[in-house]
N, C-alpha and C positions, 0 to 999 in steps of 0.2 A: 330687841329680848333674846332671839336666839342665833341672830348674829355675833351678839355681844360675847354669848356663850362659846361659839364655836371660834370667836378669836382668840377668847378665854383659855377655852381646854386644848386649840393650837398651840400655846405657851408651853405647855406642858407632854404635848403628844409627840409623839418621835416616828412620826407612819415613814415608809420607808420600802423601796423596791428590793427584791432577793432574786437574784439570779442563783438558784437551787441545782449546782450541775452538778456530773457524778464525780470528776475531777474538785473542782473547785466549787465554794460557796462565796460570791461578793452581796455587802449589800448598800447600799444607797440610801442616807437619809435625807430626807425632802430639806433642801433650805442650806445642807451643810456637803451635798455630794456622798463618793464613797467613802465610808469610814470603815472597813473591814470588806479581807480578801483573804482568804484563807483555804488549807486544803480541806473537804470534805470526807474526811476522815473522823474513827472516834475510836480512844483505847479503851481498854473495858477490863477488867479483874472477871477470868471466865467464872470463879468461883461464888462471888456477890452480885455479878451483874453490877459494881459503882465503876460509873465514869471515871476514870484517872487522867485522861488528858482529851482536849478536842482541838482539833486542826490541826496548825505546824506542829506542834509539840506530838500529836499522836503521829504523824506522817513521819517523823523524825525515826519510831519507833517501829516503821512495818519493816517485817524480817529479823526484828532485832528483839523482840519481847521475849522474857523467859514463857514458861511453860502456865502460867498461871496469868498471862497477860496476853489480848488479843489484841491488832489493830485490826479494824474494819471499817469498809467504805461503805455508808449504808443505802446508797445507790448505787443502780445498777442498769446500764443502759437509760440514763436519765429519767429513770423512775423511781420509787421507791421499793426496794428489798427489804430493808428491816426500819417497820414503822416505828419500831420505840425507840431505836436509836435517831431516825430522822428529826423524831419529837423532838428529843432530849438533843440535840444537835443543835435546833433551831432556837430550842430556848435558849440554850450557853449562847449563840452569835447574839440573838435578840435582846438579851442581858447585859451582853458586852456592848451593844453600841449605847444601850439607853444608861448604861453607868451608874442608877440607880433605880429604886422601887418607882414606878409613877403610878397612881391611881388611873390615869389615862391608858388604857392599852393603845398600841399602834392600827391605824389600817395599811395592810400588807398587798405590795402586789407582786405576785408570784414568776417569775417567768416559766411557762413548761413545754418539753417538744410537742408538736403538733401531732405529732403522730400516737401518743397517748390513748388509754381507753378509756369510757366514764369510767371504770372504779378507780385505774392510777390518776384520773382525775379528782375525783371527790376524795382518795386518800391524800393526796399535797394538800389540799385545804382544810382536811379533818386535823394533819398533824402540824401545819400550822396555826390554825384555830389554838389547839391543845397545847402550845409552842407559846401562847399569849397574845396571840393577836384578837383585835377587837370584829376586825374585817377583813377576808380576802378576798381579792381580786385575782384572777388569774388572765395572763396574758400568753399567746405562743410566742416561741423564741424567736422565730425568724422576724415574728413582727418587732418583736422587741428591740431585736440585732437593726432591723432597717429603722428604726426611729432614732435608736443609738448612734448609728452612721450617718444621721442626718438625713437618711435619703426621704425623697417627697411622697411619704407614703398615700397619704391624702389626697394628692391630685391622682386628674385623669393622663397618668402618665405610666408606662408598665417598667416597674424597678425589680430588679433581680437581686436577690439577697442568698449567701450559702454560709451559714452558719456552719463549723466543724469544731463539735464540742469533747468533751470525754467520754461521752456513749453513745453520741448520737451523731449524725452530719443531715442538716435539713436543708431543702431548696426552696425556694418559693420565688413565685412572681407577684407583685403587690401591686394595686391600683385602687383607685378610691375607697383607699381603707381598708380592703379586703383582699384575699388571696384567691387569684386567679386561678391558678396551678400552682401545686406544691406538693412534694414527695418526701419521706424521712424514712433513713436508713439506720440500723445500729449499727453502725459502722464509724469507727471515728478513732481518736487517740488511744482508747484503751485499745484496740485490737491491731494499730498499727507498733503499739508498743509488743502486745501479744507475737506478733511475726517479726519482731527483731530477735525476743526471746527464743522461739522456734528455729531462725535461720543460725543463731548463734551455737545452740544446741545439736542441729543436724551437719554444718560443717565446721565448726570448730570443735566439737566435742566436747564442748564447756555451757554449765548449768549457770546463768546469770539471775537475777530478780528482775520483777519489774520495774523497779525504780531504776535501775544500772540501764534497764532498756529503754527509759525514759531520758535520763541524763546523755544517750548515746544517741537519741531522736533529736534531743535539743541541738547538741553539741555538733553533729555532722550529717545529720539527715538531712534527705532532697530528696524533691517528684521530678528534678530535671538534671540534665547534666552541667556540673560546675565547671565555670571556666577553669579554676583552680578547685580540684580534688582532695579531700581535708581525710586526716586518719586520727583514729583515738584509741588509747587502751582500753580495754575493759577488763577486768574480773572479776572471776569466779571459781566453781566448782569443779574438778575436770571428772568428766563421766565415768571413763575407766577407772581411776586410779580416788576419786575418791576425796582427791589433795587441793588447796588453793592454787589456781594457775591464772596467769597473766597471757593475753592474746591479743593483737592488734589488727583493730577491723576501720575499711575504709568505706569513705561515704559512697564509693560506687557497690558495695558488697551492701551497704546499710539503703542504699536503695531499691536493688534486686531485692534485698527481705522484703519489704513493704509494698512492692506496686503491687499484689493483688487487692490490698485492704484501698491503696490508694484509685485502682481502675475502678475501683467499684464505685468510689464518689465520684469519679468523674464521668462515668456511664448516668450516674443518678443525675450529673447536669445537663446531660446530652439529651436524655429522653425528656427532663423537663422541659427545654428549650424544643424539643420535639411536638410537645403537649400544649404550646404556647402562640396563642391567637395571632397571624402575623401582624396587628399594629400593633401591638405590644411588645413583638419579637423586633420590630424596626424601633421600637424605643431603648429595646435594650443595645442593641448594635448601635446608637447613639450615646446612649450612657454610661453602658460597660455593666456585667457582673462585678458584683462588693463581696468581699470575702468576709466573713468574722469566724472570731470565737477563734481558741487556740490553734487550728490546725491552718488557720491562715497565715501563722509565721514558719511553717515548715518552707525552705528555700524550695524556690523554683515550681511551687505547686501552681501560679499565676502562669506563668509561661507556659506550662502543662496543658493547662484549663483553655489558654487561648490557641495552644496548636490542635487543641480537639475539637473545639469548637469554633474558632475562628474569630469572636468576640473578645472583645478587648476587656481586660480584667483588673480589678484597683483593688489592694489591699484596704481596709477600713484604717482609719488613723489611730484608734486605738482597739485592736480586735478581739482582744481577751475582756473589755471592760463595753461592747456595744450591747446586750443583752442587760444587762443592769445600768446602764446609764438609760437604755429603751425605757425601762420601769420606772426610773425615776422621774424621766422627763414627762413621762406619761403621769405617773402620780401628782406632779407639780402643776401638770394643765388641766389636770382632769376637769376640774371646774369649770377653766376659764375657756377653755380650748375646745369648741365644740365638736372640730373634727377627730382629734383625739379620743374623744369620747366617744365617737361614733365608732371608731377602732374600736373597743371592746366590745360593744354590742356585737357589732356584727360579727365578731369571732365567736362570741358567745351564741349566737342563733344558726352560726355554720355548724357548731358544735353538739345543737342542742342540749345545750346547759341553760338552764334558768336565770334568770339577770334580775337581781334585786336591788333599786340604787341605794344611797345613803340618804 
């Protein structure tokens, strides 16, 4: 009777995995794949606190809003900075993939940074619950990214994942479904954008916004010398005259601008390798380091890490989706795959977080 009820409930349920990122939120619905991929941005009315837009429409308003409207990112460095707006954003995304009001609320698996505090951990669970989830389970993003990238996380093999998102960069060596070594730093895509803004202001006397900096990073950014260097026109406000002005920046200059945050990420990779047991390090030498997250798409980052570590480096097949695919695979296999189920149990124990099964 219970199994019949579960099958009946499953028809109406839309259990999901969520990559709740600083820059973007992705949602994977069980049995249907990734259905939502939108910026983690909310546009609200300053006076009434009413939400005007969420996601892509809200992001287009950044830097272009009138005085009565503000576009905010409710997550900072991978964790919740504005609880209320995060809850409202999550509710909007959950309802958007549901497309109708259901009696059965979804079970949700959320990817979270491995370096967050217990207070931040509980905040994510509470916000997701208030947004409409029936049950909420959390999995560390490096583990989810490794699962999403198809790495053998449950095997007695050392696997190394480097997940570079918008707010955090995380490096982990995984074996037997648990972290052998892991490090997390709050230096990632946002800090790279800020470095470009600062460089353009100092060198070109030109003030540009974060969105222009991000476009510059995507268009011509690189971590390693390119075979053919690129250029791009950027537009902003002249610091001296206060008038609009354009300038041309090269990939060489962008590489110089972002050198500090990139070096911090590379140093974190090196420190993690230094702390890795010899047998696991040998496995990594055989199988290579896997890059995931939006930062993996930065030109030449794999070559730079190879040069600095001597290890082969591979970019995941779909680096932007690794975490959400991992939460989705975990959600879909949680009852049938005991190895993946043990991943959650192990991670929750390592964090000291109580686990209660469904």
